[in-house]
C-alpha positions as CSV (number, residue, x, y, z in Angstrom):
1,X,-5.3,-18.8,-8.7
2,X,-9.0,-18.8,-7.8
3,X,-8.9,-15.3,-6.1
4,X,-8.3,-13.6,-9.5
5,X,-11.9,-14.2,-10.7
6,X,-13.2,-12.2,-7.7
7,X,-11.2,-9.1,-8.5
8,X,-13.4,-6.1,-9.5
9,X,-12.0,-4.5,-12.7
10,X,-13.0,-0.8,-12.5
11,X,-13.4,1.6,-15.3
12,X,-10.2,3.6,-15.0
13,X,-9.0,6.2,-17.5
14,X,-5.7,5.5,-19.5
15,X,-4.8,9.1,-18.6
16,X,-4.4,8.1,-15.0
17,X,-1.6,5.6,-15.5
18,X,1.3,5.0,-17.9
19,X,0.3,2.3,-20.4
20,X,3.9,1.2,-20.8
21,X,5.0,-2.4,-19.8
22,X,8.0,-2.5,-17.6
23,X,9.8,-5.3,-15.8
24,X,8.7,-5.6,-12.1
25,X,11.3,-6.0,-9.3
26,X,9.6,-4.6,-6.3
27,X,6.2,-4.4,-4.5
28,X,5.2,-1.5,-2.2
29,X,2.5,-1.6,0.3
30,X,0.5,1.6,1.0
31,X,-2.6,2.6,2.7
32,X,-5.0,5.2,1.3
33,X,-5.6,7.3,4.5
34,X,-9.2,7.4,3.1
35,X,-12.5,5.6,3.1
36,X,-13.3,1.9,3.0
37,X,-14.0,1.4,-0.7
38,X,-11.4,0.5,-3.2
39,X,-13.9,1.2,-6.0
40,X,-14.5,4.6,-4.5
41,X,-10.8,5.2,-4.3
42,X,-10.3,4.6,-8.1
43,X,-13.3,6.9,-8.8
44,X,-11.7,9.6,-6.8
45,X,-8.3,9.1,-8.7
46,X,-10.2,9.3,-12.0
47,X,-11.8,12.6,-11.1
48,X,-8.9,14.4,-9.5
49,X,-6.4,16.6,-11.3
50,X,-3.2,15.2,-9.8
51,X,-2.1,13.4,-12.9
52,X,-0.9,9.8,-13.1
53,X,-0.8,9.0,-9.4
54,X,-2.3,5.7,-8.6
55,X,-1.6,2.0,-7.8
56,X,-2.9,-0.8,-9.9
57,X,-5.0,-2.4,-7.1
58,X,-6.8,-1.2,-4.0
59,X,-8.2,-3.5,-1.3
60,X,-11.5,-2.6,0.4
61,X,-12.0,-2.5,4.2
62,X,-14.8,-3.3,6.5
63,X,-17.9,-1.3,5.5
64,X,-17.2,-1.0,1.8
65,X,-20.3,-1.8,-0.4
66,X,-18.3,-4.2,-2.5
67,X,-17.2,-6.1,0.6
68,X,-14.3,-6.5,3.1
69,X,-11.0,-7.6,1.5
70,X,-12.3,-7.1,-2.1
71,X,-9.5,-6.3,-4.6
72,X,-10.4,-3.6,-7.2
73,X,-8.0,-3.2,-10.2
74,X,-7.6,-0.2,-12.4
75,X,-4.9,-1.3,-14.7
76,X,-2.6,-4.3,-15.3
77,X,0.4,-4.7,-12.9
78,X,2.7,-4.8,-16.0
79,X,1.9,-1.0,-16.5
80,X,2.8,1.7,-13.9
81,X,1.8,5.0,-12.3
82,X,3.4,7.4,-9.8
83,X,2.8,6.0,-6.3
84,X,6.0,6.7,-4.4
85,X,7.0,10.4,-4.9
86,X,10.7,9.9,-4.0
87,X,12.7,12.9,-4.8
88,X,16.3,12.9,-6.3
89,X,17.6,14.4,-2.9
90,X,16.8,11.1,-1.2
91,X,19.0,9.2,-3.6
92,X,21.7,11.8,-3.2
93,X,21.6,11.5,0.6
94,X,22.5,7.8,0.2
95,X,25.1,8.5,-2.7
96,X,23.0,6.7,-5.1
97,X,21.9,7.3,-8.7
98,X,18.3,8.2,-9.2
99,X,16.1,5.3,-10.1
100,X,12.5,5.7,-11.3
101,X,11.2,3.1,-8.8
102,X,7.5,3.7,-9.7
103,X,8.2,2.2,-13.2
104,X,9.8,-1.0,-11.9
105,X,7.4,-1.6,-9.0
106,X,3.9,-2.6,-8.2
107,X,1.9,-0.5,-5.7
108,X,-0.9,-1.9,-3.5
109,X,-3.3,0.5,-1.7
110,X,-5.0,-0.9,1.5
111,X,-8.1,1.2,2.4
112,X,-7.5,2.4,5.9
113,X,-7.3,5.8,7.6
114,X,-3.9,5.4,9.1
115,X,-2.9,6.9,12.5
116,X,-5.7,7.8,15.0
117,X,-6.0,10.2,17.9
118,X,-7.6,8.8,21.2
119,X,-9.9,11.2,23.0
120,X,-12.0,10.3,26.0
121,X,-11.8,6.6,25.1
122,X,-12.7,7.1,21.5
123,X,-10.6,7.1,18.3
124,X,-10.6,9.7,15.6
125,X,-9.0,9.9,12.2
126,X,-7.3,13.0,10.8
127,X,-10.6,14.4,9.4
128,X,-12.1,14.1,12.9
129,X,-14.4,11.0,12.1
130,X,-14.7,8.4,14.7
131,X,-13.4,4.9,14.0
132,X,-15.0,2.1,15.8
133,X,-13.0,0.5,18.6
134,X,-13.1,-2.8,17.0
135,X,-11.3,-1.5,13.9
136,X,-8.4,0.0,16.0
137,X,-5.0,-1.5,16.4
138,X,-3.1,-0.3,19.4
139,X,0.7,-1.0,19.2
140,X,2.8,-2.0,22.2
141,X,5.4,0.6,21.0
142,X,4.6,3.8,19.1
143,X,5.5,3.9,15.4
144,X,6.7,7.2,14.1
145,X,5.0,8.9,17.1
146,X,1.7,7.1,16.8
147,X,0.3,4.3,18.9
148,X,-3.2,3.9,17.5
149,X,-4.0,3.0,13.9
150,X,-7.0,2.0,11.8
151,X,-6.6,-1.7,11.7
152,X,-6.1,-3.7,8.4
153,X,-8.9,-6.3,8.4
154,X,-8.2,-10.0,8.4
155,X,-9.7,-10.1,4.8
156,X,-7.5,-7.3,3.7
157,X,-4.4,-9.0,5.0
158,X,-5.4,-12.3,3.2
159,X,-5.9,-10.4,-0.1
160,X,-2.4,-8.9,0.3
161,X,-1.0,-12.4,0.9
162,X,-2.7,-13.8,-2.2
163,X,-1.5,-10.9,-4.5
164,X,2.1,-11.2,-3.1
165,X,2.1,-15.0,-3.9
166,X,0.6,-14.4,-7.3
167,X,3.2,-11.7,-8.2
168,X,6.1,-13.8,-6.9
169,X,5.0,-16.5,-9.3
170,X,4.3,-14.2,-12.3
171,X,7.4,-11.7,-11.8
172,X,9.7,-13.8,-9.7
173,X,9.8,-11.2,-7.0
174,X,11.2,-12.6,-3.7
175,X,9.0,-12.2,-0.7
176,X,11.6,-12.7,2.2
177,X,10.6,-10.4,5.1
178,X,13.3,-7.8,6.0
179,X,12.2,-5.9,9.0
180,X,14.8,-3.1,8.6
181,X,13.9,-2.5,5.0
182,X,10.2,-2.5,5.6
183,X,9.9,0.1,8.4
184,X,12.5,2.6,7.7
185,X,14.2,4.2,4.7
186,X,16.1,1.4,3.1
187,X,19.2,1.6,0.8
188,X,18.1,-1.8,-0.6
189,X,14.8,-0.3,-1.7
190,X,16.4,2.9,-3.1
191,X,18.8,0.7,-5.1
192,X,15.9,-1.1,-6.7
193,X,16.8,-4.4,-5.2
194,X,13.9,-6.9,-5.7
195,X,11.6,-7.5,-2.8
196,X,8.6,-6.3,-0.8
197,X,8.6,-2.9,0.8
198,X,6.4,-0.2,2.3
199,X,6.1,3.4,1.6
200,X,8.3,3.9,4.7
201,X,11.0,2.2,2.9
202,X,11.6,5.2,0.6
203,X,10.0,8.1,2.5
204,X,10.7,9.3,6.1
205,X,7.6,11.5,6.0
206,X,5.2,8.6,5.3
207,X,3.4,6.2,7.8
208,X,2.1,3.6,5.5
209,X,1.8,0.9,6.1
210,X,2.1,0.7,9.9
211,X,3.6,-2.4,11.5
212,X,0.4,-4.2,12.5
213,X,1.3,-7.6,14.2
214,X,-1.1,-9.6,12.1
215,X,0.4,-8.1,8.8
216,X,3.9,-8.8,10.0
217,X,3.0,-12.4,10.9
218,X,1.6,-12.9,7.4
219,X,4.6,-11.4,5.7
220,X,6.9,-13.6,7.6
221,X,5.0,-16.7,6.7
222,X,5.6,-16.2,2.9
């Protein structure tokens, strides 16, 4: 696939992920709740003290130096890192055995601030920085108590599409869209059933990704 040659391979420490190949059954979509740059996101992960918390790829947003929709990669998708943070109590609540989903899944980070607050016709992220109106998605119906979100750009959505198609071919992961499993805690996800999910699929306290109509349209088209 031609898009692979445009991926930026960043210098990412072996200490920031688990260099152990594992079979992949699931893909989880996240957003960073941070700045526009995937390269910068990997740099932050490299320099923090949180341990092996990362995703193998990160997709830049509008305003990133490397370009909108550019995919940065820190390690191969055959390896893994902690990106879900699902506690054993969640599995117990569904009467399911604990599964280390991180190991058997691929995480994708989309650079975006997440939920926004509207004040006097302007939109602000959780660190009180204004987000331009043309980068705002306003939902018809609030999602998890929020109506305004930092929009995933068209280029980002296209990069997600290309990655999903590539991983379907490479790992035989099914891409059928399951609305219930994508936007709320899903027993299917917790069981480790193959497919595409979001952080919401395993964590009630997360709001990534949010149901942007253009993203849903793309996922349904696969």
